[in-house]
N, C-alpha and C positions, 0 to 999 in steps of 0.2 A: 407262182412258180410251178405248181402242178400242171397247169395248162401247157407249160413249156414242153412237157413230155408228149402230150397229144399232138402239138404242133410239129415237134421234131419227127414223130412217127409219120405223120402225113407228108412231111417233106422228104424224109429219108426213104420211104417206100419207092417212089418213082426214081429217086436218085440212085439207089442201090440197083434197082431192076434195069434201068435204062442206061446207066453210066458206069457204076462201079463194077458190077459183075461182068458186063461185056468187055470193059477195059482189062480186067483181070484175065478173061478168057483169051483176049488177043495177045496177052503176054505169056500165054501158056499155063496160067494158073486157074484151075477149075475146081474150086473146093466142092466136095460132095456135100449133100444136105446134112449129113450127120456131122461132118467136119464144121460146117457153118454153125450148127446148133451148139457143138462143144465150144467153139470160139465165142459164141454169144453168151454162153453160161460163164465162161471165164471173164468176159467183160462185165457181167453182172457182179461177180466177185470184186472186180476192180472198182466198180461204182460204189460198193460198200466201203472199200478202203479209202476212196476219195471222201466219202461221207464221214468216215472216222477222222480223217485229217482236218476237214472243215469243222467238225464238232470240237476237236481239240483247239483249233484256232479261236472258236467262239468262246470256249471256257477259259482260255489263257489270255485273251485280249482284254486290256483295261478299258477299251472303248467299244462301242457297237460295231459289229461286222456287217457289211452289206449282204443282203439276201442273194445278190447276184453270185456270190461264192458257191451257191448251191447248183448253179447252172451246169458246170462241167459234169457233176455226178448224174444229173438228169439226162444230159446229152449221151453220156456213155451208156446209161441204162436204156435209153431209147434205141440206140444202135443194137444193143443186145436183144431188146425185145423184137426188133425186126428180124434179127438173125435166128432167134429161137422160135418165137411164136409163129411168125409168118412162114418160115421155112418148115417148121414142124407140121403146121396145118397142111401146107402144100404136099409135104412128104406123105403124110397119112392119107391124103386124098388120092395121090397118084399111085401109091403102092397097093391100094385096096382093090379087090376084085370089083368089077362093075356093079354087082348087086349089093356090095357092102360100103360103097363110097360115103353115103350119108351117115351110116352107122359109125364108120371110122372117124369121120370128121367130128361127129358128136362126142365120141369117146375121147378124142384128143382135147376138145374143149372142156370135157368133164374133168380132165386132169387138172386144169387151171382152177376149177371150182373146188375140187378136193384139196388142192394145195392152199387155196385161200382159207378154206375152213380150218385146215390144220394150223395155219399161222395164227388165225384168230383165237384158237384154243391155246396154243403154245406160247404166243408172244407175251401175254400178261404174266405167266409164270417165269418166263425167261427174263423179263425186265426187272422182276424182283430179285432174281438170282444175280444178274449183272446190271446194276443200276447206272453205271457210267455210259453215256451215249456213244462215246468213241469206242469203248470196248464192245458194246453191242454190235457196232458196225463191223469191227474186226472179226467177231465170232460169226456173224452172218457171212462174211467173205470166206472164212475158213469152212463153214458148213456147206457152202455151195460147191465145194470140191467133191463132196460125196456123189451128188448126181452127175457131175462132170465126168469123173473117172468111171462111174457105173455105165453111163451112156457110151463112153469111149470103149470100154471093155466089151459091152454087148454088141457094139457095131463092128468090131474088128473083122469078123468073117462075113458080114452082110454085103452081098454084091448084086442085089436084085434090081438096082436102079442103074441108070447110065446118065452121065452128064451130056447134055446136048452140046455138040461140038461148036455151035455158033455162038452161044451166049451163056452157057453154064446153067441154064434152067433145067429143071427135072425133065426126064424123058422116060417113058415106060417101055421103050423098045426092047430092052434087055430084061428078061425075066428068068434068067438061069441060075 
C-alpha cells in the first residue's frame, strides 16, 4: 500500500502539470503557489480524517477489512504532496535571487527533514497520550490547521510572483 503513494505521485505530477493546471487556467482559475500549498495542506488534513474513518471501520467490524480501504487516504495524501512539496520547492527556487537558488532549495528540503525529526520525537509521546488510532488521526487533522492558517496569514500580502497567463506555472517576471 505504501508504494501506492509513490506511484500516485509519479502519475499525478505530469497529470497536474500538463492537464489539470492548464485546464484550470483555460477556465480562468489560476491558483497562486501559496494557494496551491494551502489547499494541499488542507488535503493532508482530509487524508487524516479518512484514515480515522477507516481505522474506526477496522475496529468496529466483526470481520477483516480489505487493505484497499486505505487507498483513498493515500491518494488524497499523494495529491496533497504534489500540491505542497512540488509547488513549494518550485516556489522557493523561482523566488530566490540567482545567487541563492540552490541555498533556498536546500533550505526548503531541510524543512522536511526537521519536520520528520520533530514527528519522530513527538509521535511516541503522542501515541501514549492518545492510544486510539482513529483519535490520533483526528488530532493530526486538527493539528495540520496550525501551519495552514499560518501560511495563509503570512502569504496574504505577498505579491512577488505572477502566474503565467498560459498555464498557471510560476513566473518571475513580476518582482514588485
